PDB file of N, CA, C and O in Angstrom:
ATOM      1  N   MET A   1     -13.144  17.978  28.205  1.00  0.00           N
ATOM      2  CA  MET A   1     -13.038  18.146  26.794  1.00  0.00           C
ATOM      3  C   MET A   1     -12.375  19.437  26.480  1.00  0.00           C
ATOM      4  O   MET A   1     -12.811  20.415  27.086  1.00  0.00           O
ATOM      5  N   ASN A   2     -11.411  19.616  25.652  1.00  0.00           N
ATOM      6  CA  ASN A   2     -10.715  21.044  25.376  1.00  0.00           C
ATOM      7  C   ASN A   2     -11.317  21.319  24.061  1.00  0.00           C
ATOM      8  O   ASN A   2     -10.979  20.888  22.958  1.00  0.00           O
ATOM      9  N   THR A   3     -12.482  22.292  24.457  1.00  0.00           N
ATOM     10  CA  THR A   3     -13.406  22.568  23.358  1.00  0.00           C
ATOM     11  C   THR A   3     -12.488  23.623  22.326  1.00  0.00           C
ATOM     12  O   THR A   3     -12.548  23.560  21.098  1.00  0.00           O
ATOM     13  N   LYS A   4     -11.613  24.619  23.106  1.00  0.00           N
ATOM     14  CA  LYS A   4     -11.054  25.418  22.388  1.00  0.00           C
ATOM     15  C   LYS A   4      -9.984  24.834  21.258  1.00  0.00           C
ATOM     16  O   LYS A   4      -9.862  25.345  20.144  1.00  0.00           O
ATOM     17  N   LEU A   5      -9.335  23.846  21.655  1.00  0.00           N
ATOM     18  CA  LEU A   5      -8.485  23.126  21.074  1.00  0.00           C
ATOM     19  C   LEU A   5      -9.104  22.570  19.644  1.00  0.00           C
ATOM     20  O   LEU A   5      -8.608  22.571  18.517  1.00  0.00           O
ATOM     21  N   VAL A   6     -10.384  22.094  20.129  1.00  0.00           N
ATOM     22  CA  VAL A   6     -11.263  21.381  18.786  1.00  0.00           C
ATOM     23  C   VAL A   6     -11.378  22.365  17.887  1.00  0.00           C
ATOM     24  O   VAL A   6     -11.049  22.182  16.715  1.00  0.00           O
ATOM     25  N   GLU A   7     -11.958  23.763  18.420  1.00  0.00           N
ATOM     26  CA  GLU A   7     -12.309  24.795  17.459  1.00  0.00           C
ATOM     27  C   GLU A   7     -11.211  25.319  16.783  1.00  0.00           C
ATOM     28  O   GLU A   7     -11.340  25.723  15.627  1.00  0.00           O
ATOM     29  N   SER A   8     -10.034  25.365  17.429  1.00  0.00           N
ATOM     30  CA  SER A   8      -8.675  25.885  16.665  1.00  0.00           C
ATOM     31  C   SER A   8      -8.416  24.823  15.602  1.00  0.00           C
ATOM     32  O   SER A   8      -8.045  25.085  14.458  1.00  0.00           O
ATOM     33  N   LEU A   9      -8.681  23.418  16.155  1.00  0.00           N
ATOM     34  CA  LEU A   9      -8.383  22.551  14.994  1.00  0.00           C
ATOM     35  C   LEU A   9      -9.121  22.751  13.575  1.00  0.00           C
ATOM     36  O   LEU A   9      -8.611  22.820  12.457  1.00  0.00           O
ATOM     37  N   VAL A  10     -10.712  22.838  14.023  1.00  0.00           N
ATOM     38  CA  VAL A  10     -11.360  22.892  12.898  1.00  0.00           C
ATOM     39  C   VAL A  10     -11.069  24.153  11.982  1.00  0.00           C
ATOM     40  O   VAL A  10     -11.073  24.052  10.755  1.00  0.00           O
ATOM     41  N   LYS A  11     -10.816  25.343  12.639  1.00  0.00           N
ATOM     42  CA  LYS A  11     -10.416  26.561  11.781  1.00  0.00           C
ATOM     43  C   LYS A  11      -9.133  26.124  10.977  1.00  0.00           C
ATOM     44  O   LYS A  11      -9.121  26.381   9.773  1.00  0.00           O
ATOM     45  N   VAL A  12      -8.034  25.473  11.553  1.00  0.00           N
ATOM     46  CA  VAL A  12      -7.052  25.213  10.851  1.00  0.00           C
ATOM     47  C   VAL A  12      -7.044  24.458   9.480  1.00  0.00           C
ATOM     48  O   VAL A  12      -6.495  24.720   8.410  1.00  0.00           O
ATOM     49  N   ILE A  13      -7.965  23.276   9.950  1.00  0.00           N
ATOM     50  CA  ILE A  13      -8.493  22.430   8.808  1.00  0.00           C
ATOM     51  C   ILE A  13      -9.290  22.999   7.763  1.00  0.00           C
ATOM     52  O   ILE A  13      -9.173  22.648   6.589  1.00  0.00           O
ATOM     53  N   LEU A  14     -10.294  24.081   8.257  1.00  0.00           N
ATOM     54  CA  LEU A  14     -10.813  24.578   7.138  1.00  0.00           C
ATOM     55  C   LEU A  14     -10.015  25.593   6.265  1.00  0.00           C
ATOM     56  O   LEU A  14     -10.474  25.908   5.167  1.00  0.00           O
ATOM     57  N   SER A  15      -8.995  26.048   6.650  1.00  0.00           N
ATOM     58  CA  SER A  15      -8.062  27.032   5.996  1.00  0.00           C
ATOM     59  C   SER A  15      -7.098  26.190   5.086  1.00  0.00           C
ATOM     60  O   SER A  15      -6.314  26.732   4.308  1.00  0.00           O
ATOM     61  N   LEU A  16      -7.206  24.836   5.232  1.00  0.00           N
ATOM     62  CA  LEU A  16      -6.199  24.159   4.388  1.00  0.00           C
ATOM     63  C   LEU A  16      -6.767  24.206   2.776  1.00  0.00           C
ATOM     64  O   LEU A  16      -7.947  24.327   2.446  1.00  0.00           O
ATOM     65  N   SER A  17      -5.789  24.097   2.021  1.00  0.00           N
ATOM     66  CA  SER A  17      -6.098  24.102   0.629  1.00  0.00           C
ATOM     67  C   SER A  17      -6.739  22.296   0.428  1.00  0.00           C
ATOM     68  O   SER A  17      -6.538  21.401   1.249  1.00  0.00           O
ATOM     69  N   GLU A  18      -7.365  22.185  -0.624  1.00  0.00           N
ATOM     70  CA  GLU A  18      -7.976  20.814  -1.098  1.00  0.00           C
ATOM     71  C   GLU A  18      -6.644  19.713  -1.050  1.00  0.00           C
ATOM     72  O   GLU A  18      -6.644  18.560  -0.619  1.00  0.00           O
ATOM     73  N   GLU A  19      -5.669  20.392  -1.569  1.00  0.00           N
ATOM     74  CA  GLU A  19      -4.515  19.235  -1.687  1.00  0.00           C
ATOM     75  C   GLU A  19      -4.076  18.960  -0.297  1.00  0.00           C
ATOM     76  O   GLU A  19      -3.796  17.797  -0.006  1.00  0.00           O
ATOM     77  N   GLU A  20      -3.979  19.951   0.643  1.00  0.00           N
ATOM     78  CA  GLU A  20      -3.433  19.794   2.129  1.00  0.00           C
ATOM     79  C   GLU A  20      -4.359  18.990   2.790  1.00  0.00           C
ATOM     80  O   GLU A  20      -3.917  18.096   3.512  1.00  0.00           O
ATOM     81  N   ARG A  21      -5.799  19.171   2.654  1.00  0.00           N
ATOM     82  CA  ARG A  21      -6.912  18.525   3.083  1.00  0.00           C
ATOM     83  C   ARG A  21      -6.807  17.020   2.825  1.00  0.00           C
ATOM     84  O   ARG A  21      -6.933  16.164   3.701  1.00  0.00           O
ATOM     85  N   SER A  22      -6.559  16.787   1.520  1.00  0.00           N
ATOM     86  CA  SER A  22      -6.399  15.337   1.215  1.00  0.00           C
ATOM     87  C   SER A  22      -5.091  14.660   1.888  1.00  0.00           C
ATOM     88  O   SER A  22      -5.148  13.571   2.459  1.00  0.00           O
ATOM     89  N   LEU A  23      -4.068  15.320   1.775  1.00  0.00           N
ATOM     90  CA  LEU A  23      -2.763  14.791   2.515  1.00  0.00           C
ATOM     91  C   LEU A  23      -3.108  14.590   4.067  1.00  0.00           C
ATOM     92  O   LEU A  23      -2.670  13.588   4.631  1.00  0.00           O
ATOM     93  N   LEU A  24      -3.835  15.466   4.725  1.00  0.00           N
ATOM     94  CA  LEU A  24      -4.248  15.254   6.055  1.00  0.00           C
ATOM     95  C   LEU A  24      -5.219  13.937   6.239  1.00  0.00           C
ATOM     96  O   LEU A  24      -4.960  13.067   7.070  1.00  0.00           O
ATOM     97  N   GLU A  25      -6.306  13.890   5.417  1.00  0.00           N
ATOM     98  CA  GLU A  25      -7.238  12.580   5.247  1.00  0.00           C
ATOM     99  C   GLU A  25      -6.349  11.234   5.177  1.00  0.00           C
ATOM    100  O   GLU A  25      -6.577  10.267   5.903  1.00  0.00           O
ATOM    101  N   GLU A  26      -5.431  11.275   4.334  1.00  0.00           N
ATOM    102  CA  GLU A  26      -4.515  10.215   3.997  1.00  0.00           C
ATOM    103  C   GLU A  26      -3.761   9.787   5.319  1.00  0.00           C
ATOM    104  O   GLU A  26      -3.707   8.621   5.712  1.00  0.00           O
ATOM    105  N   LYS A  27      -3.166  10.909   5.982  1.00  0.00           N
ATOM    106  CA  LYS A  27      -2.426  10.639   7.229  1.00  0.00           C
ATOM    107  C   LYS A  27      -3.458  10.340   8.475  1.00  0.00           C
ATOM    108  O   LYS A  27      -2.986   9.782   9.466  1.00  0.00           O
ATOM    109  N   LEU A  28      -4.434  10.588   8.462  1.00  0.00           N
ATOM    110  CA  LEU A  28      -5.455  10.193   9.586  1.00  0.00           C
ATOM    111  C   LEU A  28      -6.014   8.903   9.203  1.00  0.00           C
ATOM    112  O   LEU A  28      -6.110   8.054  10.089  1.00  0.00           O
ATOM    113  N   PHE A  29      -6.329   8.672   8.231  1.00  0.00           N
ATOM    114  CA  PHE A  29      -7.297   7.428   7.838  1.00  0.00           C
ATOM    115  C   PHE A  29      -6.458   6.188   7.104  1.00  0.00           C
ATOM    116  O   PHE A  29      -6.992   5.096   6.914  1.00  0.00           O
ATOM    117  N   PHE A  30      -5.183   6.458   6.742  1.00  0.00           N
ATOM    118  CA  PHE A  30      -4.500   5.495   6.272  1.00  0.00           C
ATOM    119  C   PHE A  30      -3.757   4.479   7.155  1.00  0.00           C
ATOM    120  O   PHE A  30      -2.693   4.834   7.663  1.00  0.00           O
ATOM    121  N   ASP A  31      -4.251   3.200   7.384  1.00  0.00           N
ATOM    122  CA  ASP A  31      -3.637   2.263   8.540  1.00  0.00           C
ATOM    123  C   ASP A  31      -2.445   1.874   7.818  1.00  0.00           C
ATOM    124  O   ASP A  31      -2.486   1.096   6.865  1.00  0.00           O
ATOM    125  N   SER A  32      -1.423   2.385   8.239  1.00  0.00           N
ATOM    126  CA  SER A  32      -0.027   1.913   7.710  1.00  0.00           C
ATOM    127  C   SER A  32       0.647   0.747   8.597  1.00  0.00           C
ATOM    128  O   SER A  32       1.844   0.466   8.533  1.00  0.00           O
ATOM    129  N   SER A  33      -0.199   0.169   9.351  1.00  0.00           N
ATOM    130  CA  SER A  33       0.282  -0.911  10.286  1.00  0.00           C
ATOM    131  C   SER A  33       0.404  -2.366   9.393  1.00  0.00           C
ATOM    132  O   SER A  33       0.895  -3.404   9.837  1.00  0.00           O
ATOM    133  N   TYR A  34      -0.055  -2.217   8.287  1.00  0.00           N
ATOM    134  CA  TYR A  34      -0.012  -3.471   7.429  1.00  0.00           C
ATOM    135  C   TYR A  34       1.143  -3.347   6.428  1.00  0.00           C
ATOM    136  O   TYR A  34       1.418  -2.281   5.878  1.00  0.00           O
ATOM    137  N   PRO A  35       1.775  -4.447   6.230  1.00  0.00           N
ATOM    138  CA  PRO A  35       3.011  -4.068   5.130  1.00  0.00           C
ATOM    139  C   PRO A  35       2.482  -3.873   3.664  1.00  0.00           C
ATOM    140  O   PRO A  35       1.404  -4.312   3.263  1.00  0.00           O
ATOM    141  N   SER A  36       3.263  -3.253   3.021  1.00  0.00           N
ATOM    142  CA  SER A  36       2.844  -2.779   1.753  1.00  0.00           C
ATOM    143  C   SER A  36       2.888  -3.871   0.827  1.00  0.00           C
ATOM    144  O   SER A  36       3.383  -4.910   1.263  1.00  0.00           O
ATOM    145  N   THR A  37       2.460  -3.861  -0.408  1.00  0.00           N
ATOM    146  CA  THR A  37       2.747  -4.999  -1.452  1.00  0.00           C
ATOM    147  C   THR A  37       3.944  -5.261  -1.849  1.00  0.00           C
ATOM    148  O   THR A  37       4.261  -6.414  -2.141  1.00  0.00           O
ATOM    149  N   HIS A  38       4.933  -4.083  -1.935  1.00  0.00           N
ATOM    150  CA  HIS A  38       6.312  -3.893  -2.068  1.00  0.00           C
ATOM    151  C   HIS A  38       6.959  -4.848  -1.086  1.00  0.00           C
ATOM    152  O   HIS A  38       7.546  -5.884  -1.401  1.00  0.00           O
ATOM    153  N   ASP A  39       6.747  -4.281   0.404  1.00  0.00           N
ATOM    154  CA  ASP A  39       7.330  -5.186   1.424  1.00  0.00           C
ATOM    155  C   ASP A  39       6.886  -6.612   1.299  1.00  0.00           C
ATOM    156  O   ASP A  39       7.834  -7.378   1.474  1.00  0.00           O
ATOM    157  N   LEU A  40       5.905  -7.132   1.087  1.00  0.00           N
ATOM    158  CA  LEU A  40       5.475  -8.382   0.889  1.00  0.00           C
ATOM    159  C   LEU A  40       6.418  -9.130   0.078  1.00  0.00           C
ATOM    160  O   LEU A  40       7.031 -10.111   0.499  1.00  0.00           O
ATOM    161  N   THR A  41       6.540  -8.586  -1.255  1.00  0.00           N
ATOM    162  CA  THR A  41       7.113  -9.308  -2.318  1.00  0.00           C
ATOM    163  C   THR A  41       8.926  -9.328  -1.961  1.00  0.00           C
ATOM    164  O   THR A  41       9.694 -10.206  -2.354  1.00  0.00           O
ATOM    165  N   GLN A  42       9.227  -8.368  -1.298  1.00  0.00           N
ATOM    166  CA  GLN A  42      10.692  -8.340  -0.941  1.00  0.00           C
ATOM    167  C   GLN A  42      10.738  -9.501   0.250  1.00  0.00           C
ATOM    168  O   GLN A  42      11.685 -10.288   0.250  1.00  0.00           O
ATOM    169  N   LEU A  43       9.807  -9.586   1.162  1.00  0.00           N
ATOM    170  CA  LEU A  43       9.786 -10.606   2.212  1.00  0.00           C
ATOM    171  C   LEU A  43       9.976 -12.116   1.481  1.00  0.00           C
ATOM    172  O   LEU A  43      10.749 -12.998   1.855  1.00  0.00           O
ATOM    173  N   ALA A  44       9.130 -12.159   0.431  1.00  0.00           N
ATOM    174  CA  ALA A  44       9.028 -13.637  -0.173  1.00  0.00           C
ATOM    175  C   ALA A  44      10.211 -13.874  -0.925  1.00  0.00           C
ATOM    176  O   ALA A  44      10.634 -15.009  -1.143  1.00  0.00           O
ATOM    177  N   GLN A  45      10.843 -12.666  -1.391  1.00  0.00           N
ATOM    178  CA  GLN A  45      12.079 -12.803  -2.441  1.00  0.00           C
ATOM    179  C   GLN A  45      13.099 -13.180  -1.436  1.00  0.00           C
ATOM    180  O   GLN A  45      13.575 -14.303  -1.604  1.00  0.00           O
ATOM    181  N   TYR A  46      13.519 -12.536  -0.486  1.00  0.00           N
ATOM    182  CA  TYR A  46      14.674 -12.709   0.425  1.00  0.00           C
ATOM    183  C   TYR A  46      14.419 -13.725   1.411  1.00  0.00           C
ATOM    184  O   TYR A  46      15.306 -14.070   2.192  1.00  0.00           O
ATOM    185  N   GLY A  47      13.290 -14.218   1.426  1.00  0.00           N
ATOM    186  CA  GLY A  47      12.897 -15.152   2.434  1.00  0.00           C
ATOM    187  C   GLY A  47      12.917 -16.607   1.775  1.00  0.00           C
ATOM    188  O   GLY A  47      12.880 -17.613   2.484  1.00  0.00           O
ATOM    189  N   LYS A  48      12.962 -16.651   0.714  1.00  0.00           N
ATOM    190  CA  LYS A  48      13.198 -17.750  -0.367  1.00  0.00           C
ATOM    191  C   LYS A  48      11.993 -18.539  -0.161  1.00  0.00           C
ATOM    192  O   LYS A  48      11.991 -19.716   0.200  1.00  0.00           O
ATOM    193  N   ALA A  49      10.743 -17.667  -0.464  1.00  0.00           N
ATOM    194  CA  ALA A  49       9.547 -18.743  -0.077  1.00  0.00           C
ATOM    195  C   ALA A  49       9.258 -19.391  -1.325  1.00  0.00           C
ATOM    196  O   ALA A  49       8.567 -20.402  -1.196  1.00  0.00           O
ATOM    197  N   PHE A  50       9.553 -19.128  -2.360  1.00  0.00           N
ATOM    198  CA  PHE A  50       9.112 -19.497  -3.814  1.00  0.00           C
ATOM    199  C   PHE A  50      10.336 -20.182  -4.597  1.00  0.00           C
ATOM    200  O   PHE A  50      10.216 -20.437  -5.795  1.00  0.00           O
ATOM    201  N   ASP A  51      11.479 -20.467  -3.919  1.00  0.00           N
ATOM    202  CA  ASP A  51      12.540 -21.063  -4.565  1.00  0.00           C
ATOM    203  C   ASP A  51      12.425 -22.550  -4.986  1.00  0.00           C
ATOM    204  O   ASP A  51      13.186 -23.085  -5.793  1.00  0.00           O
ATOM    205  N   PHE A  52      11.312 -23.211  -4.303  1.00  0.00           N
ATOM    206  CA  PHE A  52      11.012 -24.343  -4.821  1.00  0.00           C
ATOM    207  C   PHE A  52      10.661 -24.307  -6.245  1.00  0.00           C
ATOM    208  O   PHE A  52      11.102 -25.196  -6.974  1.00  0.00           O
ATOM    209  N   LEU A  53       9.941 -23.408  -6.708  1.00  0.00           N
ATOM    210  CA  LEU A  53       9.614 -23.196  -8.205  1.00  0.00           C
ATOM    211  C   LEU A  53      10.902 -23.577  -9.190  1.00  0.00           C
ATOM    212  O   LEU A  53      10.811 -24.265 -10.207  1.00  0.00           O
ATOM    213  N   TYR A  54      12.006 -23.038  -8.718  1.00  0.00           N
ATOM    214  CA  TYR A  54      13.138 -23.178  -9.551  1.00  0.00           C
ATOM    215  C   TYR A  54      13.409 -24.475 -10.080  1.00  0.00           C
ATOM    216  O   TYR A  54      14.027 -24.589 -11.138  1.00  0.00           O
ATOM    217  N   HIS A  55      12.941 -25.606  -9.346  1.00  0.00           N
ATOM    218  CA  HIS A  55      12.984 -27.086  -9.522  1.00  0.00           C
ATOM    219  C   HIS A  55      11.755 -27.559 -10.214  1.00  0.00           C
ATOM    220  O   HIS A  55      11.618 -28.731 -10.565  1.00  0.00           O
ATOM    221  N   GLU A  56      10.915 -26.687 -10.394  1.00  0.00           N
ATOM    222  CA  GLU A  56       9.737 -27.504 -11.273  1.00  0.00           C
ATOM    223  C   GLU A  56      10.096 -27.466 -12.567  1.00  0.00           C
ATOM    224  O   GLU A  56      10.831 -26.582 -13.007  1.00  0.00           O
ATOM    225  N   PRO A  57       9.626 -28.383 -13.260  1.00  0.00           N
ATOM    226  CA  PRO A  57       9.887 -28.674 -14.747  1.00  0.00           C
ATOM    227  C   PRO A  57       8.932 -27.587 -15.731  1.00  0.00           C
ATOM    228  O   PRO A  57       7.718 -27.467 -15.566  1.00  0.00           O
ATOM    229  N   ASP A  58       9.557 -26.983 -16.561  1.00  0.00           N
ATOM    230  CA  ASP A  58       8.649 -25.943 -17.426  1.00  0.00           C
ATOM    231  C   ASP A  58       7.843 -26.626 -18.369  1.00  0.00           C
ATOM    232  O   ASP A  58       8.209 -27.166 -19.413  1.00  0.00           O
ATOM    233  N   LEU A  59       6.298 -26.514 -17.715  1.00  0.00           N
ATOM    234  CA  LEU A  59       5.300 -27.470 -18.461  1.00  0.00           C
ATOM    235  C   LEU A  59       4.578 -26.570 -19.713  1.00  0.00           C
ATOM    236  O   LEU A  59       3.673 -27.066 -20.384  1.00  0.00           O
ATOM    237  N   TYR A  60       4.969 -25.495 -19.898  1.00  0.00           N
ATOM    238  CA  TYR A  60       4.320 -24.675 -21.019  1.00  0.00           C
ATOM    239  C   TYR A  60       5.313 -23.846 -21.521  1.00  0.00           C
ATOM    240  O   TYR A  60       6.065 -23.280 -20.727  1.00  0.00           O
ATOM    241  N   THR A  61       5.450 -23.660 -22.932  1.00  0.00           N
ATOM    242  CA  THR A  61       6.310 -22.830 -23.716  1.00  0.00           C
ATOM    243  C   THR A  61       5.255 -21.731 -24.616  1.00  0.00           C
ATOM    244  O   THR A  61       4.025 -21.707 -24.597  1.00  0.00           O
ATOM    245  N   LEU A  62       6.141 -20.910 -25.342  1.00  0.00           N
ATOM    246  CA  LEU A  62       5.283 -19.746 -25.895  1.00  0.00           C
ATOM    247  C   LEU A  62       4.421 -20.237 -27.125  1.00  0.00           C
ATOM    248  O   LEU A  62       3.656 -19.513 -27.763  1.00  0.00           O
ATOM    249  N   GLU A  63       4.659 -21.581 -27.363  1.00  0.00           N
ATOM    250  CA  GLU A  63       3.967 -22.157 -28.532  1.00  0.00           C
ATOM    251  C   GLU A  63       2.751 -22.874 -28.318  1.00  0.00           C
ATOM    252  O   GLU A  63       2.044 -23.290 -29.236  1.00  0.00           O
ATOM    253  N   ASP A  64       2.470 -23.041 -26.892  1.00  0.00           N
ATOM    254  CA  ASP A  64       1.327 -23.484 -26.328  1.00  0.00           C
ATOM    255  C   ASP A  64       0.081 -22.653 -26.435  1.00  0.00           C
ATOM    256  O   ASP A  64       0.124 -21.441 -26.226  1.00  0.00           O
ATOM    257  N   GLY A  65      -1.221 -23.385 -26.812  1.00  0.00           N
ATOM    258  CA  GLY A  65      -2.362 -22.449 -26.391  1.00  0.00           C
ATOM    259  C   GLY A  65      -2.817 -21.664 -27.828  1.00  0.00           C
ATOM    260  O   GLY A  65      -2.392 -21.987 -28.937  1.00  0.00           O
ATOM    261  N   GLU A  66      -3.459 -20.924 -27.651  1.00  0.00           N
ATOM    262  CA  GLU A  66      -4.021 -20.102 -28.770  1.00  0.00           C
ATOM    263  C   GLU A  66      -3.458 -18.576 -28.639  1.00  0.00           C
ATOM    264  O   GLU A  66      -3.526 -17.976 -27.566  1.00  0.00           O
ATOM    265  N   PRO A  67      -2.902 -18.001 -29.805  1.00  0.00           N
ATOM    266  CA  PRO A  67      -2.456 -16.550 -29.315  1.00  0.00           C
ATOM    267  C   PRO A  67      -3.628 -15.779 -28.996  1.00  0.00           C
ATOM    268  O   PRO A  67      -4.722 -16.077 -29.476  1.00  0.00           O
ATOM    269  N   ILE A  68      -3.461 -14.762 -28.180  1.00  0.00           N
ATOM    270  CA  ILE A  68      -4.183 -13.675 -27.812  1.00  0.00           C
ATOM    271  C   ILE A  68      -4.554 -12.502 -28.661  1.00  0.00           C
ATOM    272  O   ILE A  68      -5.219 -11.582 -28.185  1.00  0.00           O
TER     273      ILE A  68
END
């Protein structure tokens, strides 16, 4: 185990500002292996996953139901 490296890293981390520590935590603990919501919506749009809905009849209008 490289104890000197670990101690040096701890000193550097402790010297960071609160904003820098938050960014470091985000980089270390955020699992970016999952696609983002934006990526998923783009995939659905460009993959034409919901194109079948264009052929569905309009069942409701703005006059249906009670106003909120």
